[in-house]
N, CA and C atoms of all chains as a GROMACS GRO file, in nm:
protein
  657
    1ASN      N    1  14.717  11.747  13.800
    1ASN     CA    2  14.773  11.882  13.801
    1ASN      C    3  14.806  11.909  13.655
    2ALA      N    4  14.785  12.041  13.616
    2ALA     CA    5  14.820  12.082  13.484
    2ALA      C    6  14.969  12.072  13.450
    3GLY      N    7  14.998  12.043  13.334
    3GLY     CA    8  15.153  12.046  13.308
    3GLY      C    9  15.184  11.952  13.190
    4VAL      N   10  15.314  11.910  13.187
    4VAL     CA   11  15.360  11.821  13.081
    4VAL      C   12  15.403  11.686  13.152
    5THR      N   13  15.345  11.581  13.101
    5THR     CA   14  15.367  11.442  13.160
    5THR      C   15  15.449  11.369  13.059
    6GLN      N   16  15.570  11.309  13.115
    6GLN     CA   17  15.664  11.239  13.027
    6GLN      C   18  15.668  11.090  13.087
    7THR      N   19  15.672  10.993  12.995
    7THR     CA   20  15.695  10.859  13.044
    7THR      C   21  15.777  10.797  12.946
    8PRO      N   22  15.861  10.695  12.992
    8PRO     CA   23  15.888  10.659  13.124
    8PRO      C   24  15.996  10.769  13.183
    9LYS      N   25  16.022  10.748  13.312
    9LYS     CA   26  16.117  10.831  13.376
    9LYS      C   27  16.264  10.778  13.359
   10PHE      N   28  16.271  10.649  13.354
   10PHE     CA   29  16.409  10.584  13.334
   10PHE      C   30  16.385  10.469  13.239
   11GLN      N   31  16.484  10.446  13.156
   11GLN     CA   32  16.479  10.329  13.066
   11GLN      C   33  16.627  10.285  13.026
   12VAL      N   34  16.646  10.160  13.027
   12VAL     CA   35  16.766  10.099  12.979
   12VAL      C   36  16.744  10.024  12.849
   13LEU      N   37  16.815  10.048  12.743
   13LEU     CA   38  16.790   9.974  12.619
   13LEU      C   39  16.923   9.902  12.576
   14LYS      N   40  16.908   9.801  12.503
   14LYS     CA   41  17.025   9.737  12.439
   14LYS      C   42  17.040   9.803  12.297
   15THR      N   43  17.162   9.815  12.257
   15THR     CA   44  17.176   9.871  12.112
   15THR      C   45  17.091   9.795  12.018
   16GLY      N   46  17.024   9.867  11.932
   16GLY     CA   47  16.937   9.815  11.827
   16GLY      C   48  16.799   9.800  11.873
   17GLN      N   49  16.760   9.815  11.999
   17GLN     CA   50  16.622   9.801  12.047
   17GLN      C   51  16.554   9.935  12.007
   18SER      N   52  16.425   9.930  12.000
   18SER     CA   53  16.343  10.051  11.974
   18SER      C   54  16.255  10.074  12.097
   19MET      N   55  16.218  10.207  12.096
   19MET     CA   56  16.127  10.253  12.202
   19MET      C   57  16.071  10.385  12.175
   20THR      N   58  15.962  10.417  12.237
   20THR     CA   59  15.887  10.544  12.217
   20THR      C   60  15.873  10.615  12.351
   21LEU      N   61  15.915  10.740  12.354
   21LEU     CA   62  15.900  10.816  12.470
   21LEU      C   63  15.767  10.899  12.452
   22GLN      N   64  15.688  10.900  12.552
   22GLN     CA   65  15.562  10.955  12.550
   22GLN      C   66  15.548  11.092  12.611
   23CYS      N   67  15.484  11.190  12.554
   23CYS     CA   68  15.465  11.326  12.620
   23CYS      C   69  15.327  11.366  12.604
   24ALA      N   70  15.264  11.423  12.694
   24ALA     CA   71  15.129  11.471  12.694
   24ALA      C   72  15.126  11.602  12.768
   25GLN      N   73  15.049  11.704  12.717
   25GLN     CA   74  15.029  11.828  12.804
   25GLN      C   75  14.875  11.854  12.791
   26ASP      N   76  14.835  11.910  12.904
   26ASP     CA   77  14.684  11.944  12.922
   26ASP      C   78  14.655  12.095  12.928
   27MET      N   79  14.743  12.172  12.870
   27MET     CA   80  14.734  12.313  12.879
   27MET      C   81  14.682  12.372  12.747
   28ASN      N   82  14.652  12.292  12.658
   28ASN     CA   83  14.606  12.343  12.529
   28ASN      C   84  14.708  12.424  12.449
   29HIS      N   85  14.829  12.388  12.471
   29HIS     CA   86  14.947  12.452  12.397
   29HIS      C   87  14.956  12.405  12.255
   30ASN      N   88  14.990  12.497  12.161
   30ASN     CA   89  15.008  12.465  12.023
   30ASN      C   90  15.147  12.393  12.000
   31SER      N   91  15.245  12.451  12.056
   31SER     CA   92  15.386  12.410  12.026
   31SER      C   93  15.432  12.311  12.128
   32MET      N   94  15.503  12.207  12.084
   32MET     CA   95  15.563  12.104  12.159
   32MET      C   96  15.700  12.076  12.109
   33TYR      N   97  15.789  12.030  12.198
   33TYR     CA   98  15.937  12.014  12.166
   33TYR      C   99  15.982  11.891  12.231
   34TRP      N  100  16.090  11.834  12.171
   34TRP     CA  101  16.172  11.734  12.234
   34TRP      C  102  16.324  11.784  12.239
   35TYR      N  103  16.375  11.771  12.358
   35TYR     CA  104  16.523  11.814  12.369
   35TYR      C  105  16.599  11.697  12.432
   36ARG      N  106  16.730  11.700  12.414
   36ARG     CA  107  16.819  11.610  12.489
   36ARG      C  108  16.917  11.685  12.561
   37GLN      N  109  16.962  11.640  12.674
   37GLN     CA  110  17.054  11.716  12.753
   37GLN      C  111  17.170  11.614  12.789
   38ASP      N  112  17.289  11.662  12.751
   38ASP     CA  113  17.412  11.580  12.777
   38ASP      C  114  17.516  11.666  12.864
   39PRO      N  115  17.586  11.585  12.934
   39PRO     CA  116  17.682  11.662  13.033
   39PRO      C  117  17.764  11.766  12.954
   40GLY      N  118  17.780  11.883  13.010
   40GLY     CA  119  17.866  11.982  12.954
   40GLY      C  120  17.814  12.060  12.830
   41MET      N  121  17.689  12.027  12.795
   41MET     CA  122  17.626  12.086  12.682
   41MET      C  123  17.485  12.145  12.719
   42GLY      N  124  17.448  12.248  12.648
   42GLY     CA  125  17.315  12.301  12.668
   42GLY      C  126  17.212  12.199  12.603
   43LEU      N  127  17.084  12.211  12.640
   43LEU     CA  128  16.980  12.127  12.585
   43LEU      C  129  16.985  12.154  12.429
   44ARG      N  130  16.963  12.052  12.359
   44ARG     CA  131  16.956  12.066  12.207
   44ARG      C  132  16.822  12.004  12.160
   45LEU      N  133  16.776  12.076  12.064
   45LEU     CA  134  16.644  12.045  12.008
   45LEU      C  135  16.654  11.935  11.913
   46ILE      N  136  16.568  11.828  11.935
   46ILE     CA  137  16.571  11.716  11.845
   46ILE      C  138  16.457  11.739  11.736
   47TYR      N  139  16.338  11.755  11.771
   47TYR     CA  140  16.231  11.784  11.696
   47TYR      C  141  16.137  11.872  11.760
   48TYR      N  142  16.041  11.942  11.685
   48TYR     CA  143  15.945  12.021  11.734
   48TYR      C  144  15.822  12.020  11.656
   49SER      N  145  15.712  12.054  11.716
   49SER     CA  146  15.578  12.063  11.644
   49SER      C  147  15.510  12.198  11.674
   50ALA      N  148  15.499  12.276  11.576
   50ALA     CA  149  15.427  12.405  11.593
   50ALA      C  150  15.292  12.401  11.615
   51SER      N  151  15.229  12.300  11.560
   51SER     CA  152  15.080  12.278  11.582
   51SER      C  153  15.050  12.131  11.550
   52GLU      N  154  14.929  12.092  11.575
   52GLU     CA  155  14.877  11.964  11.557
   52GLU      C  156  14.901  11.937  11.401
   53GLY      N  157  14.960  11.812  11.373
   53GLY     CA  158  14.975  11.772  11.229
   53GLY      C  159  15.091  11.821  11.165
   54THR      N  160  15.182  11.903  11.231
   54THR     CA  161  15.309  11.944  11.182
   54THR      C  162  15.426  11.908  11.264
   55THR      N  163  15.534  11.871  11.205
   55THR     CA  164  15.659  11.843  11.280
   55THR      C  165  15.780  11.897  11.203
   56ASP      N  166  15.878  11.934  11.268
   56ASP     CA  167  15.993  11.985  11.200
   56ASP      C  168  16.124  11.941  11.266
   57LYS      N  169  16.230  11.919  11.195
   57LYS     CA  170  16.365  11.877  11.259
   57LYS      C  171  16.426  11.998  11.328
   58GLY      N  172  16.487  11.959  11.446
   58GLY     CA  173  16.569  12.063  11.517
   58GLY      C  174  16.711  12.031  11.472
   59GLU      N  175  16.795  12.059  11.581
   59GLU     CA  176  16.944  12.061  11.563
   59GLU      C  177  17.008  11.915  11.559
   60VAL      N  178  16.933  11.818  11.619
   60VAL     CA  179  16.999  11.686  11.631
   60VAL      C  180  16.894  11.579  11.602
   61PRO      N  181  16.833  11.578  11.481
   61PRO     CA  182  16.718  11.483  11.456
   61PRO      C  183  16.762  11.342  11.406
   62ASN      N  184  16.890  11.315  11.378
   62ASN     CA  185  16.932  11.190  11.330
   62ASN      C  186  16.907  11.075  11.431
   63GLY      N  187  16.839  10.973  11.386
   63GLY     CA  188  16.815  10.862  11.475
   63GLY      C  189  16.679  10.860  11.549
   64TYR      N  190  16.614  10.967  11.516
   64TYR     CA  191  16.479  10.981  11.584
   64TYR      C  192  16.366  11.015  11.494
   65ASN      N  193  16.244  10.973  11.532
   65ASN     CA  194  16.119  11.013  11.468
   65ASN      C  195  16.027  11.061  11.560
   66VAL      N  196  15.936  11.146  11.523
   66VAL     CA  197  15.833  11.200  11.611
   66VAL      C  198  15.695  11.185  11.554
   67SER      N  199  15.592  11.190  11.632
   67SER     CA  200  15.452  11.200  11.590
   67SER      C  201  15.370  11.278  11.677
   68ARG      N  202  15.305  11.382  11.613
   68ARG     CA  203  15.213  11.466  11.685
   68ARG      C  204  15.069  11.401  11.671
   69LEU      N  205  15.036  11.321  11.768
   69LEU     CA  206  14.914  11.243  11.752
   69LEU      C  207  14.790  11.336  11.758
   70ASN      N  208  14.789  11.434  11.838
   70ASN     CA  209  14.678  11.516  11.851
   70ASN      C  210  14.744  11.646  11.913
   71LYS      N  211  14.655  11.732  11.963
   71LYS     CA  212  14.714  11.861  12.022
   71LYS      C  213  14.774  11.835  12.147
   72ARG      N  214  14.737  11.727  12.222
   72ARG     CA  215  14.788  11.699  12.355
   72ARG      C  216  14.920  11.615  12.349
   73GLU      N  217  14.929  11.526  12.254
   73GLU     CA  218  15.039  11.426  12.265
   73GLU      C  219  15.155  11.444  12.152
   74PHE      N  220  15.278  11.430  12.193
   74PHE     CA  221  15.390  11.437  12.100
   74PHE      C  222  15.495  11.322  12.140
   75SER      N  223  15.503  11.237  12.068
   75SER     CA  224  15.592  11.112  12.103
   75SER      C  225  15.721  11.116  12.027
   76LEU      N  226  15.824  11.060  12.079
   76LEU     CA  227  15.960  11.054  12.029
   76LEU      C  228  15.997  10.915  12.016
   77ARG      N  229  16.036  10.866  11.896
   77ARG     CA  230  16.068  10.721  11.881
   77ARG      C  231  16.209  10.712  11.839
   78LEU      N  232  16.270  10.600  11.907
   78LEU     CA  233  16.410  10.568  11.862
   78LEU      C  234  16.392  10.429  11.796
   79GLU      N  235  16.417  10.416  11.669
   79GLU     CA  236  16.398  10.299  11.594
   79GLU      C  237  16.494  10.196  11.626
   80SER      N  238  16.616  10.236  11.635
   80SER     CA  239  16.733  10.144  11.648
   80SER      C  240  16.830  10.222  11.751
   81ALA      N  241  16.811  10.199  11.878
   81ALA     CA  242  16.887  10.271  11.970
   81ALA      C  243  17.045  10.253  11.959
   82ALA      N  244  17.120  10.357  11.980
   82ALA     CA  245  17.268  10.351  11.978
   82ALA      C  246  17.323  10.413  12.101
   83PRO      N  247  17.436  10.372  12.150
   83PRO     CA  248  17.491  10.425  12.275
   83PRO      C  249  17.503  10.583  12.276
   84SER      N  250  17.518  10.636  12.153
   84SER     CA  251  17.516  10.784  12.150
   84SER      C  252  17.402  10.858  12.182
   85GLN      N  253  17.291  10.770  12.186
   85GLN     CA  254  17.154  10.830  12.229
   85GLN      C  255  17.139  10.822  12.380
   86THR      N  256  17.230  10.775  12.454
   86THR     CA  257  17.228  10.784  12.598
   86THR      C  258  17.219  10.926  12.642
   87SER      N  259  17.114  10.965  12.708
   87SER     CA  260  17.097  11.110  12.738
   87SER      C  261  16.981  11.115  12.837
   88VAL      N  262  16.954  11.248  12.875
   88VAL     CA  263  16.832  11.281  12.930
   88VAL      C  264  16.741  11.357  12.839
   89TYR      N  265  16.621  11.309  12.822
   89TYR     CA  266  16.532  11.371  12.723
   89TYR      C  267  16.422  11.450  12.789
   90PHE      N  268  16.392  11.569  12.744
   90PHE     CA  269  16.282  11.643  12.795
   90PHE      C  270  16.193  11.684  12.695
   91CYS      N  271  16.068  11.671  12.713
   91CYS     CA  272  15.962  11.731  12.642
   91CYS      C  273  15.914  11.860  12.696
   92ALA      N  274  15.871  11.960  12.614
   92ALA     CA  275  15.832  12.091  12.660
   92ALA      C  276  15.711  12.142  12.578
   93SER      N  277  15.636  12.232  12.626
   93SER     CA  278  15.533  12.291  12.539
   93SER      C  279  15.541  12.442  12.572
   94LEU      N  280  15.488  12.506  12.473
   94LEU     CA  281  15.487  12.663  12.481
   94LEU      C  282  15.347  12.720  12.466
   95SER      N  283  15.308  12.813  12.549
   95SER     CA  284  15.167  12.866  12.545
   95SER      C  285  15.148  12.950  12.429
   96GLY      N  286  15.251  12.999  12.369
   96GLY     CA  287  15.229  13.101  12.260
   96GLY      C  288  15.194  13.243  12.303
   97LEU      N  289  15.175  13.255  12.435
   97LEU     CA  290  15.142  13.393  12.493
   97LEU      C  291  15.268  13.443  12.543
   98ASN      N  292  15.268  13.471  12.677
   98ASN     CA  293  15.386  13.526  12.736
   98ASN      C  294  15.430  13.456  12.858
   99TYR      N  295  15.393  13.336  12.871
   99TYR     CA  296  15.409  13.260  12.993
   99TYR      C  297  15.538  13.158  12.990
  100GLY      N  298  15.609  13.160  12.880
  100GLY     CA  299  15.722  13.072  12.875
  100GLY      C  300  15.704  12.925  12.849
  101TYR      N  301  15.798  12.843  12.864
  101TYR     CA  302  15.787  12.702  12.836
  101TYR      C  303  15.756  12.624  12.969
  102THR      N  304  15.686  12.510  12.948
  102THR     CA  305  15.665  12.420  13.062
  102THR      C  306  15.737  12.292  13.017
  103PHE      N  307  15.811  12.242  13.107
  103PHE     CA  308  15.898  12.116  13.080
  103PHE      C  309  15.846  11.992  13.155
  104GLY      N  310  15.856  11.874  13.092
  104GLY     CA  311  15.834  11.752  13.156
  104GLY      C  312  15.939  11.720  13.249
  105SER      N  313  15.920  11.619  13.321
  105SER     CA  314  16.028  11.594  13.437
  105SER      C  315  16.149  11.511  13.380
  106GLY      N  316  16.153  11.477  13.254
  106GLY     CA  317  16.265  11.407  13.189
  106GLY      C  318  16.258  11.263  13.198
  107THR      N  319  16.333  11.217  13.091
  107THR     CA  320  16.345  11.055  13.078
  107THR      C  321  16.496  11.038  13.078
  108ARG      N  322  16.550  10.966  13.168
  108ARG     CA  323  16.691  10.927  13.162
  108ARG      C  324  16.708  10.796  13.093
  109LEU      N  325  16.758  10.798  12.961
  109LEU     CA  326  16.774  10.675  12.882
  109LEU      C  327  16.918  10.635  12.874
  110THR      N  328  16.949  10.510  12.901
  110THR     CA  329  17.085  10.454  12.885
  110THR      C  330  17.076  10.348  12.776
  111VAL      N  331  17.163  10.355  12.683
  111VAL     CA  332  17.168  10.252  12.571
  111VAL      C  333  17.300  10.175  12.595
  112VAL      N  334  17.295  10.044  12.620
  112VAL     CA  335  17.414   9.969  12.642
  112VAL      C  336  17.454   9.869  12.518
  113LYS      N  337  18.254  12.963  11.886
  113LYS     CA  338  18.190  13.033  11.998
  113LYS      C  339  18.045  12.995  12.002
  114ASN      N  340  18.002  12.969  12.126
  114ASN     CA  341  17.851  12.938  12.141
  114ASN      C  342  17.780  13.064  12.120
  115GLU      N  343  17.651  13.044  12.074
  115GLU     CA  344  17.560  13.163  12.044
  115GLU      C  345  17.511  13.210  12.179
  116VAL      N  346  17.509  13.138  12.286
  116VAL     CA  347  17.461  13.180  12.422
  116VAL      C  348  17.564  13.154  12.516
  117GLU      N  349  17.622  13.249  12.580
  117GLU     CA  350  17.728  13.232  12.682
  117GLU      C  351  17.682  13.257  12.818
  118GLN      N  352  17.707  13.190  12.916
  118GLN     CA  353  17.676  13.222  13.053
  118GLN      C  354  17.804  13.222  13.140
  119SER      N  355  17.798  13.322  13.232
  119SER     CA  356  17.911  13.330  13.331
  119SER      C  357  17.848  13.366  13.462
  120PRO      N  358  17.912  13.316  13.579
  120PRO     CA  359  18.017  13.216  13.575
  120PRO      C  360  17.958  13.071  13.537
  121GLN      N  361  18.047  12.964  13.523
  121GLN     CA  362  17.995  12.838  13.504
  121GLN      C  363  17.958  12.781  13.648
  122ASN      N  364  18.033  12.805  13.746
  122ASN     CA  365  18.008  12.763  13.880
  122ASN      C  366  18.016  12.882  13.977
  123LEU      N  367  17.924  12.868  14.073
  123LEU     CA  368  17.915  12.984  14.163
  123LEU      C  369  17.885  12.933  14.311
  124THR      N  370  17.965  12.971  14.400
  124THR     CA  371  17.945  12.930  14.536
  124THR      C  372  17.907  13.054  14.619
  125ALA      N  373  17.820  13.051  14.712
  125ALA     CA  374  17.767  13.169  14.790
  125ALA      C  375  17.737  13.125  14.932
  126GLN      N  376  17.748  13.223  15.020
  126GLN     CA  377  17.700  13.197  15.152
  126GLN      C  378  17.558  13.247  15.164
  127GLU      N  379  17.471  13.186  15.240
  127GLU     CA  380  17.336  13.224  15.259
  127GLU      C  381  17.329  13.370  15.288
  128GLY      N  382  17.243  13.440  15.220
  128GLY     CA  383  17.216  13.579  15.243
  128GLY      C  384  17.284  13.668  15.142
  129GLU      N  385  17.380  13.615  15.060
  129GLU     CA  386  17.449  13.697  14.957
  129GLU      C  387  17.363  13.730  14.838
  130PHE      N  388  17.400  13.843  14.781
  130PHE     CA  389  17.344  13.881  14.652
  130PHE      C  390  17.418  13.816  14.539
  131ILE      N  391  17.338  13.748  14.448
  131ILE     CA  392  17.398  13.668  14.347
  131ILE      C  393  17.360  13.724  14.205
  132THR      N  394  17.464  13.730  14.114
  132THR     CA  395  17.433  13.770  13.981
  132THR      C  396  17.486  13.661  13.881
  133ILE      N  397  17.403  13.620  13.792
  133ILE     CA  398  17.440  13.537  13.681
  133ILE      C  399  17.422  13.604  13.551
  134ASN      N  400  17.520  13.601  13.455
  134ASN     CA  401  17.507  13.672  13.340
  134ASN      C  402  17.493  13.581  13.211
  135CYS      N  403  17.429  13.643  13.113
  135CYS     CA  404  17.401  13.572  12.988
  135CYS      C  405  17.430  13.671  12.879
  136SER      N  406  17.507  13.634  12.779
  136SER     CA  407  17.534  13.712  12.659
  136SER      C  408  17.503  13.622  12.539
  137TYR      N  409  17.440  13.687  12.445
  137TYR     CA  410  17.399  13.605  12.314
  137TYR      C  411  17.444  13.682  12.192
  138SER      N  412  17.459  13.613  12.081
  138SER     CA  413  17.515  13.676  11.968
  138SER      C  414  17.418  13.669  11.852
  139VAL      N  415  17.290  13.613  11.869
  139VAL     CA  416  17.197  13.611  11.766
  139VAL      C  417  17.079  13.707  11.788
  140GLY      N  418  16.992  13.723  11.678
  140GLY     CA  419  16.873  13.800  11.704
  140GLY      C  420  16.777  13.718  11.783
  141ILE      N  421  16.703  13.783  11.868
  141ILE     CA  422  16.610  13.701  11.950
  141ILE      C  423  16.472  13.775  11.954
  142SER      N  424  16.366  13.697  11.985
  142SER     CA  425  16.246  13.759  12.010
  142SER      C  426  16.209  13.754  12.169
  143ALA      N  427  16.288  13.673  12.239
  143ALA     CA  428  16.266  13.664  12.395
  143ALA      C  429  16.382  13.588  12.452
  144LEU      N  430  16.401  13.611  12.578
  144LEU     CA  431  16.497  13.541  12.643
  144LEU      C  432  16.435  13.472  12.772
  145HIS      N  433  16.488  13.351  12.802
  145HIS     CA  434  16.420  13.276  12.912
  145HIS      C  435  16.533  13.251  13.017
  146TRP      N  436  16.497  13.258  13.144
  146TRP     CA  437  16.570  13.202  13.246
  146TRP      C  438  16.503  13.085  13.306
  147LEU      N  439  16.577  12.971  13.318
  147LEU     CA  440  16.526  12.845  13.357
  147LEU      C  441  16.604  12.804  13.487
  148GLN      N  442  16.539  12.725  13.572
  148GLN     CA  443  16.611  12.666  13.684
  148GLN      C  444  16.595  12.505  13.681
  149GLN      N  445  16.706  12.437  13.701
  149GLN     CA  446  16.704  12.297  13.708
  149GLN      C  447  16.764  12.250  13.832
  150HIS      N  448  16.676  12.182  13.910
  150HIS     CA  449  16.725  12.131  14.042
  150HIS      C  450  16.796  11.998  14.027
  151PRO      N  451  16.866  11.958  14.137
  151PRO     CA  452  16.943  11.834  14.133
  151PRO      C  453  16.865  11.709  14.080
  152GLY      N  454  16.734  11.712  14.117
  152GLY     CA  455  16.648  11.598  14.066
  152GLY      C  456  16.616  11.606  13.921
  153GLY      N  457  16.666  11.714  13.850
  153GLY     CA  458  16.661  11.713  13.711
  153GLY      C  459  16.541  11.793  13.639
  154GLY      N  460  16.442  11.821  13.722
  154GLY     CA  461  16.329  11.889  13.658
  154GLY      C  462  16.360  12.042  13.619
  155ILE      N  463  16.303  12.091  13.517
  155ILE     CA  464  16.330  12.217  13.466
  155ILE      C  465  16.209  12.318  13.489
  156VAL      N  466  16.222  12.429  13.541
  156VAL     CA  467  16.129  12.509  13.572
  156VAL      C  468  16.148  12.656  13.506
  157SER      N  469  16.062  12.712  13.441
  157SER     CA  470  16.068  12.833  13.379
  157SER      C  471  16.054  12.939  13.482
  158LEU      N  472  16.163  13.036  13.491
  158LEU     CA  473  16.152  13.145  13.589
  158LEU      C  474  16.101  13.269  13.526
  159PHE      N  475  16.169  13.304  13.408
  159PHE     CA  476  16.122  13.430  13.347
  159PHE      C  477  16.129  13.417  13.197
  160MET      N  478  16.041  13.488  13.131
  160MET     CA  479  16.048  13.510  12.987
  160MET      C  480  16.043  13.656  12.957
  161LEU      N  481  16.137  13.714  12.902
  161LEU     CA  482  16.138  13.868  12.888
  161LEU      C  483  16.196  13.904  12.762
  162SER      N  484  16.148  14.011  12.702
  162SER     CA  485  16.191  14.064  12.575
  162SER      C  486  16.250  14.211  12.584
  163SER      N  487  16.226  14.263  12.698
  163SER     CA  488  16.276  14.403  12.733
  163SER      C  489  16.268  14.427  12.872
  164GLY      N  490  16.354  14.520  12.927
  164GLY     CA  491  16.340  14.580  13.064
  164GLY      C  492  16.376  14.478  13.170
  165LYS      N  493  16.285  14.465  13.270
  165LYS     CA  494  16.308  14.404  13.391
  165LYS      C  495  16.189  14.330  13.438
  166LYS      N  496  16.201  14.211  13.500
  166LYS     CA  497  16.099  14.134  13.568
  166LYS      C  498  16.139  14.097  13.706
  167LYS      N  499  16.048  14.093  13.799
  167LYS     CA  500  16.074  14.052  13.941
  167LYS      C  501  15.980  13.953  13.992
  168HIS      N  502  16.030  13.844  14.048
  168HIS     CA  503  15.945  13.748  14.112
  168HIS      C  504  15.993  13.700  14.245
  169GLY      N  505  15.942  13.759  14.347
  169GLY     CA  506  15.997  13.720  14.485
  169GLY      C  507  16.140  13.773  14.500
  170ARG      N  508  16.232  13.690  14.521
  170ARG     CA  509  16.369  13.733  14.543
  170ARG      C  510  16.444  13.734  14.408
  171LEU      N  511  16.383  13.692  14.298
  171LEU     CA  512  16.458  13.688  14.175
  171LEU      C  513  16.420  13.814  14.088
  172ILE      N  514  16.536  13.853  14.020
  172ILE     CA  515  16.510  13.971  13.928
  172ILE      C  516  16.577  13.944  13.803
  173ALA      N  517  16.512  13.958  13.684
  173ALA     CA  518  16.580  13.934  13.566
  173ALA      C  519  16.576  14.061  13.476
  174THR      N  520  16.693  14.102  13.417
  174THR     CA  521  16.699  14.209  13.337
  174THR      C  522  16.761  14.180  13.202
  175ILE      N  523  16.711  14.261  13.096
  175ILE     CA  524  16.767  14.234  12.964
  175ILE      C  525  16.812  14.373  12.905
  176ASN      N  526  16.921  14.376  12.825
  176ASN     CA  527  16.958  14.486  12.751
  176ASN      C  528  16.971  14.436  12.608
  177ILE      N  529  16.879  14.474  12.529
  177ILE     CA  530  16.862  14.432  12.389
  177ILE      C  531  16.978  14.478  12.309
  178GLN      N  532  17.019  14.603  12.326
  178GLN     CA  533  17.120  14.661  12.247
  178GLN      C  534  17.251  14.598  12.279
  179GLU      N  535  17.274  14.565  12.398
  179GLU     CA  536  17.412  14.501  12.436
  179GLU      C  537  17.403  14.349  12.421
  180LYS      N  538  17.285  14.289  12.396
  180LYS     CA  539  17.260  14.144  12.384
  180LYS      C  540  17.306  14.078  12.519
  181HIS      N  541  17.253  14.127  12.631
  181HIS     CA  542  17.296  14.083  12.756
  181HIS      C  543  17.184  14.066  12.851
  182SER      N  544  17.176  13.967  12.939
  182SER     CA  545  17.084  13.960  13.050
  182SER      C  546  17.146  13.913  13.172
  183SER      N  547  17.091  13.956  13.273
  183SER     CA  548  17.130  13.917  13.414
  183SER      C  549  17.022  13.858  13.496
  184LEU      N  550  17.054  13.757  13.580
  184LEU     CA  551  16.963  13.720  13.675
  184LEU      C  552  17.014  13.738  13.807
  185HIS      N  553  16.934  13.807  13.888
  185HIS     CA  554  16.991  13.836  14.032
  185HIS      C  555  16.903  13.759  14.126
  186ILE      N  556  16.966  13.705  14.232
  186ILE     CA  557  16.900  13.652  14.342
  186ILE      C  558  16.938  13.737  14.470
  187THR      N  559  16.838  13.784  14.530
  187THR     CA  560  16.862  13.863  14.657
  187THR      C  561  16.843  13.768  14.781
  188ALA      N  562  16.918  13.792  14.885
  188ALA     CA  563  16.916  13.717  15.004
  188ALA      C  564  16.911  13.563  14.975
  189SER      N  565  17.016  13.522  14.919
  189SER     CA  566  17.017  13.374  14.867
  189SER      C  567  17.000  13.279  14.990
  190HIS      N  568  16.951  13.163  14.950
  190HIS     CA  569  16.920  13.057  15.047
  190HIS      C  570  16.966  12.927  14.989
  191PRO      N  571  16.992  12.835  15.074
  191PRO     CA  572  17.029  12.708  15.031
  191PRO      C  573  16.938  12.646  14.924
  192ARG      N  574  16.817  12.670  14.943
  192ARG     CA  575  16.712  12.605  14.852
  192ARG      C  576  16.721  12.662  14.708
  193ASP      N  577  16.814  12.771  14.694
  193ASP     CA  578  16.831  12.833  14.564
  193ASP      C  579  16.941  12.757  14.491
  194SER      N  580  17.002  12.653  14.551
  194SER     CA  581  17.105  12.583  14.485
  194SER      C  582  17.042  12.499  14.372
  195ALA      N  583  17.100  12.522  14.260
  195ALA     CA  584  17.045  12.463  14.128
  195ALA      C  585  17.137  12.502  14.017
  196VAL      N  586  17.097  12.459  13.891
  196VAL     CA  587  17.168  12.500  13.770
  196VAL      C  588  17.059  12.610  13.716
  197TYR      N  589  17.116  12.725  13.681
  197TYR     CA  590  17.027  12.828  13.610
  197TYR      C  591  17.080  12.843  13.469
  198ILE      N  592  16.969  12.829  13.380
  198ILE     CA  593  16.999  12.817  13.239
  198ILE      C  594  16.929  12.936  13.161
  199CYS      N  595  17.014  12.997  13.079
  199CYS     CA  596  16.965  13.104  12.993
  199CYS      C  597  16.946  13.043  12.856
  200ALA      N  598  16.822  13.081  12.800
  200ALA     CA  599  16.786  13.034  12.656
  200ALA      C  600  16.721  13.149  12.583
  201VAL      N  601  16.755  13.160  12.458
  201VAL     CA  602  16.704  13.264  12.378
  201VAL      C  603  16.617  13.202  12.259
  202ASP      N  604  16.501  13.270  12.239
  202ASP     CA  605  16.405  13.234  12.133
  202ASP      C  606  16.462  13.289  12.004
  203ASN      N  607  16.508  13.204  11.909
  203ASN     CA  608  16.555  13.247  11.789
  203ASN      C  609  16.488  13.173  11.665
  204THR      N  610  16.408  13.240  11.601
  204THR     CA  611  16.336  13.186  11.476
  204THR      C  612  16.268  13.058  11.521
  205ASP      N  613  16.173  13.061  11.615
  205ASP     CA  614  16.090  12.950  11.662
  205ASP      C  615  16.162  12.836  11.728
  206LYS      N  616  16.283  12.852  11.761
  206LYS     CA  617  16.354  12.750  11.851
  206LYS      C  618  16.433  12.818  11.958
  207LEU      N  619  16.459  12.742  12.071
  207LEU     CA  620  16.533  12.796  12.173
  207LEU      C  621  16.684  12.753  12.151
  208ILE      N  622  16.769  12.847  12.184
  208ILE     CA  623  16.914  12.811  12.188
  208ILE      C  624  16.952  12.830  12.342
  209PHE      N  625  17.020  12.719  12.394
  209PHE     CA  626  17.038  12.715  12.538
  209PHE      C  627  17.183  12.746  12.565
  210GLY      N  628  17.215  12.821  12.685
  210GLY     CA  629  17.338  12.825  12.741
  210GLY      C  630  17.372  12.684  12.814
  211THR      N  631  17.486  12.675  12.854
  211THR     CA  632  17.529  12.545  12.923
  211THR      C  633  17.498  12.547  13.082
  212GLY      N  634  17.458  12.658  13.126
  212GLY     CA  635  17.414  12.668  13.255
  212GLY      C  636  17.510  12.716  13.358
  213THR      N  637  17.472  12.776  13.467
  213THR     CA  638  17.546  12.820  13.578
  213THR      C  639  17.512  12.739  13.706
  214ARG      N  640  17.604  12.656  13.758
  214ARG     CA  641  17.574  12.570  13.875
  214ARG      C  642  17.594  12.659  14.000
  215LEU      N  643  17.487  12.677  14.076
  215LEU     CA  644  17.495  12.776  14.200
  215LEU      C  645  17.478  12.676  14.318
  216GLN      N  646  17.572  12.705  14.413
  216GLN     CA  647  17.558  12.632  14.545
  216GLN      C  648  17.553  12.737  14.647
  217VAL      N  649  17.454  12.740  14.739
  217VAL     CA  650  17.441  12.828  14.844
  217VAL      C  651  17.454  12.747  14.972
  218PHE      N  652  17.558  12.792  15.057
  218PHE     CA  653  17.581  12.714  15.181
  218PHE      C  654  17.522  12.791  15.296
  219PRO      N  655  17.477  12.720  15.400
  219PRO     CA  656  17.419  12.786  15.514
  219PRO      C  657  17.519  12.874  15.596
   0.00000   0.00000   0.00000
């Protein structure tokens, strides 16, 4: 099915461990985004990529890195996880036309 | 003050009721989005609008650019409409999100 695929769905990390969240879309969208969602707060932008080969910081980039591997894939890396990074992470893509955003199903990350 | 404010934060309704969720914003925008997040966590885009009104089934979204205000209406509400409804605005290539309105519709 067309859409945005995120992996993994759940992850528990120990403080200091690293991991990469994977995101892929098969809709030929140019723009891709990583958000985090915390209780009582709206989704906040971590990083985004307006096109293949470009990435830019969002509102809360500290502690994260991203890689736009090709037009389909946009990964988010935590080099040294901290408890403050416990959150639900969403990847999204935008068609650039008038169809709105498509979101992945989310990754629930717990850092202990 | 948040740049995107939604009201109410929580809303309870009986099946069949007409529901209105409001969104006000304080920044310049190119478009406004209404999203739906079900208890399982997935987020679905309902509407993207920059002027006027859009309708999809029992859902209607309106926007008043001059007043910086948008409303999402649900007609003949149903328990399956229970979800969190999120307003987000497109501001200089990024989305700014409201904190959401939690809707519960009881049979």
